[in-house]
N, C-alpha and C positions, 0 to 999 in steps of 0.2 A: 201347656196344657193341654194334655188331650180332652176333646167334649165328653160329655156323661156316657153317652154310648160306647165312644170309641175306647174308655176305660174297662169297660165290662166286658168286650170282645176280648181287649189285650187280656184280660184275666181270664178268661175263656183259655186263652193259650200258653199262659201261664200255668192253669190246672191241667191241661191237655201234657205240658212238659211233667209235671209232678207222675200223671197217670201212668206216660210212658216209663219212667225213671223206675217206677214202682213193678210195671208190668212186667217191664225187662229180667226180673228177679224169679217172677212165677211164672213166666211162659213156657220156660224149660223142663218144668218138672217132669211132664209128661213125655217129653220127645228125649228123655235121657238116656233109655234104653236102646233107640233106634240110633241115635248118634253114637252110643259106644260100639253098636254094631256094625255100622256102616266106616268110620271112621278108626278104630281098631283099640279104643281105649281097654284100658285094665280097670278090675272094679275099685283098685284103688285111686288110679288116678280120673275118673270120671266126675269126681266132685267137684274137680275144677273147672269144669264146665259152670258151675255157680260160684265157686271161687274167685276164680280169675278177674271176675266183674266185680266182686265184693271187696278185694282186695285192693284193686285200681281205683275203684268210688270212695273208698271210703280212707286213701293214703292220699291224696290229690285234692278231695275237698277244701281243704284251708289255703292251697296254692289258688284252686279256683277263685275261693270266696276274694283275694288279695288283689287277683288280677283283671277281678270286675271293677274291686275301685280304682286301681290305677287306669285302665283302657277304656271303661265305662261297662255299665250291665246289660246293654243294649247289644254292645259287640261282643262281648263275651258269650252271652245267650245264644246268638245266631252261630258263633265259632264252635259252640257246644253241639248244636245241632247237627253240625258239617261233622265232627269227629265220630258223634253218633251215628251217622249215615256209613261212614266208611266203615266202621264198627262192625255195622250189621251186615254191609254188605261182603265183608270179609270174614264172619261168620258162618255165612251163607254158603260161600262157593268151596269152605272149606274144604280139602279131601287131605287132610292130614291131622292128628293131636296137637300139634305145634300152632298149625296156620289154625286152625279152631280157638285154641287159648290164645290167642294175639288178639283175635277178632273181640273175644269176649273182654280182655283187657282193655281194648279200645274204645267198645262201647262204653266201659265203666270210667273211661276218663272224659267221655264226649256228658256222661252222666254227673261228672265231678265238676265240671263247667256250666252244665246248666243248671244244677240246683240251686249254689248259692246267687248266680243274678238271677233267677227268675223271681225268687225271695226280695231280692235288690229292687229288683222293677215294680214288685207288690207293692212293697213300701213306698216308691217315689210315685205312684200312682194315687195310694189311698193312703198312707200317712198322715193325710195333714188331717183329717176327718177321724176321729177315734173309732163314733157307729160304723163310718163305712169299712174302717181297717177289720173290724171283727168279722164283719160279713165276708170280705176278700178272704183272708186267712180262713174261716169257716170251708168256705168252698175249696179252696188249695187243699185244705187238711183232707177233708172228703173225696179228693181226688184218689189218695191213697189208697184207701181199700177199696174203690171203686177197678183201681189198676189190678190190684191184687188177687181180685176175683176175676177182673175178665183174662188175667192171664191163662188162671186154670181153665175156663171155659175155650178159650182160642186156641191155648197151646193141646188140647185134647181134640177139637174140632180139626184145627190145622192138621197135626199128626196124624189121624186117622184119615182124613179125606183128602189131602195134598201130600207135602212130603216134610219132613221134621226141616230144612234150610226156611221153609216159609214162615218159620216164627222169628225169622232174623230179618228178612225180606218185607213183614210187614212194617217194619219201623222205614224202611226207604222212603214210599210213596208220604205217609207222615212227615218226615222231616223236609220234605218239600215243598209241602203245602206250608209247615212251620215256617221255614226261610222266604218261602213267597208274602208271607203277612207279618213278617216283622218290620219291616220298614215303615207300612201304613198304620199298625197299630202300637209299636213300640218306644217310648219316650225316647229320646237321643241322651237327655241327661247331659251331665257336667263329668267328662271321666277326671279322674284328679292331676294326669299327666305328668307332675311334677316327681321328679325323682325316679330310680330305676327299680326293678327288681331283684330284691335280696335273692341270686341264685343260691348261695352257699345256704342260706339258710332255707330256702324252698326246699333243695337236696337234700338236708339233712331233715326238717321235719317231715316231707313226704316219705323218704326211705324209713322212720320211725315210727311212721304211724301203717305205712303198709306192713312193715315187718310184724309190728302188735295184731295187726287184723292176720297177716297171714300165720303168725302162731296162735290166735282162738282158731279161727276155721279149720286148721289143719290138726289140732289137739286130737279131735276125736277119731282121726286115723290112728296117730302115731300113743296117744295117750299122754293126759295131763301129767303122770308122774316121768314121762320120759325127759330125759336130759334134754333131747335137741327142743322140746318144747319152751323148758327154762332159759337154754341159751338164746333163743330167736328174741324171748320176751327181753331177758336181761341186755342184750343188741338193742332191742328199740327204744330200752330205758337209757340206755349210755347215747345213742341219737338223738332222743329227746330232750335228755339234758345239756348235748353240747347244742342243739338248737335255741333253748333256753339263754344259755349262753351267749351265743350270738347275737340275739336279740335284744339282752341287757345292753350290748357295747355300741349296737349300731346305730347312727344317727336317722338313718329310712331303714329300719326293721319292716318284713313281713308282716308280725304281729306287735303290735302294741304291748306288751306285756301289761302294763297298767289297766289295760282294758279290761283285764282277767278280775281286776276290783269294783269295776263299775257296779253299783248296788242291783239287787235282785239278777244279775246277769250269770252269776254263779249258780245259784238255784234254781235259774230257768231252764240252764243246759243238764246240771243236775235231772230234773224233771225229767226231760228229753231224754237222757240216757237210759231210765228207768224204766220209761213206756217204748224204748225202741228194743232194752232187753225182756222188757214181757210181751209186747203184743207180736212182734215178729215169729218169735220162737212157737207163741202159741199156735198162731195161724198154721205154719208149716205142720207142727204136733197136729192138728185137728185135720187137715188134709190128708195126713197119714194115717191117721187114726181111720178115718173116714173108709180110705181105699183098699187098705190093709188089714185090717180089723173087722169092719163091717159091710166089707168086700162091696161096696159102692165102685163104678165105674169113675173117668174122670169128668163127665158132664153132671151125673147126679150128684160129686161130690161138689162140684162148684156151686150148681142149684142149692146143694143142703148148708152152705157160707152165706146164700143171700139173706137170710133174713138177717143175720148180723152185720151184714154190709149194710143190707140198709138202715137199719138201726144208729148207726154209727153215722152214717150222712146226715140223718134225720137230727140227732144229736150235736154234730158240729154245725148244721147251717141252721137249724131249728132254737135247739134247747141252750146250747153252749152260748152264744149272742146275748141271749134274755137273762141269762144265769150270772155272766158276766156283768152285766149291766145294773143287777142289782145285789150282787153280793162280793164282787171286785175280783181279780186275775187270780189273787192268791188264796181266796178262799175255793174257789173253784179248783184249782191245780190240785190242793191236797184233798180234797172231797173226790175230785177223779179217781185221784191215784189210790184212795182207801176201796174207793167201789170195784175199781180193775183189781184191789190186790182180792176182796173178797170173791169178783169172778173166778179169778187163778185158783184160788185157795179151792173152789168147788169145784172147779175141773180137776184137781189134783185127787178128786176119788172117784175119776171116770176108770170104769171096768172093762176088763178082757173081754167079756160075755154082754156088753151094754147095748144100748140102742139108742139111735141121735134124739128121741123124743125127750128122753128121761136123761142121757150122760151128757147130750152136748148142746142141745138148744139152750134150755134155761139158764146155765152156766156162761155158755157164749155171749148170749143177750145181756146177763150184768156184766161182763167185761168189755162187749162194746159201749156200753153207755159210761162204764169208769172212762174209758179211753178217749171217747167224743167229751166228756166235760175238762178233762186232763189236759188234752194236747194243745187246741185253741188257748187257749191262757196262757199256758207256759211258754208256747211256741213267740207268740206277740210279747210279752215279756222279754223273751231274751232278743229280738230284732229293737224292740223301742227304747232299750235300755246304751245302746250306741248312740255314738256320734254318726249325724248323717251320712258325714265322708265316708264312714266305716262299715257301713249296710255291708257291702258284700264280706268285710271280713267277719262279722256279726253273724251272717247268715252261713259261711263256711264252717264258722263254730258250732252253729247249732245243729246243723246238718251232720258236721263230725260227731257230735254229742250223740245224736240218735243212730248212726250207723254203725258207731263202736258199740254200744248199745246191743243193737242188735246182733254183730258179731258176735260178743261174749254169750249174749242169749242164745243162740245156735249153740256155741261150741257147748256150752252146759246142756242142754237140753240133747243133743246130739250123743254125748259122751256116756258110751255104755247100753245106748238103745237099743233094744233089741225086742222086735212087734215078730209077735207069731204068724208066721207065712209070709214073712219078709225076707226071706233070704237072700233075696237078690237086687233089696233096693238099693241106692245109691249108700255111700259111707257117711255122707253129709244127714241123710235122713235119720 
């Protein structure tokens, strides 16, 4: 078992992983116009600089979680950083559309290995002490909004003062430092090591999830009423149905189906899906509103989101653990979702000729408070509901729920969105 100080340093590395995974979704926003002009993207295809990452990430999360259980969380955590490093270098040196999209997809694959193994390592380090586990999950959860806001800042600064490839190159030294620290900080654990990877099941679930995410993120371009959208969704449903049939028959399945009947696991994952479906689209929409409607530049736009980011970090680190200890995780999940819904309803009244102080700040702070109160208890419930040897699988499931929710929400917000003065915006905005 790691010493107390080493465990908290390990948590810092786990939080860094969460920070990087989220930052890689937001850091490219400001750089997209220059990527488009340098590499020759069409306006219709530019959104895939973002979507390639999301599709690979969402499609491979379940497989990443199972691999973490079979081969060890520390090994897959390190492998994910290597894959992220390779993908980042490839995206940075890309001289064509195909290479750029390939690099982004490889980055997403690396994130799909990092995210579930990071949560498994967190449970290994802090799962024995509920009070410490709540604190650890709070710090882990707070890294996500910090990564999103930092991505906006860094993307603007790097694009303006360096060049767009550096939004990808930034990952390389960080990955190298993480790989150097993993042997000293992370527990080796005891990988399952028995049995083999269900390759057919892995292929069907990855293809099914990938197709579902692909259909959702592409729908704003072709339209939800377009037959192509529903054909891809139908194909995803067939593939996922085949996956379920395979899992029901295999002695060593990729995912034990009975895990879905585990007490509280389904409700906790539903909460994570709803949180992803509300929070990520809200964050992107506010960023767009600040820049394209209120006329903020990238850096001031990031600064305008800082109050929301600070509150959600304080809420996750300070308020949520105390509230969970007093009222329990179920009550706080429901309360947090209700407060988040209130903030979202308030934001729905935003005006095209509004101001930051009246239209954005108060409602975003209410939403941030709700998110901070609901995220930690629902995440902790999802992870603690599984068997210890299935920690990676549970992590993969809960990450998949959040990412699918994010994709659904982004598709819903993006569809039909037309902002004054935003004729050149990427399609996914």
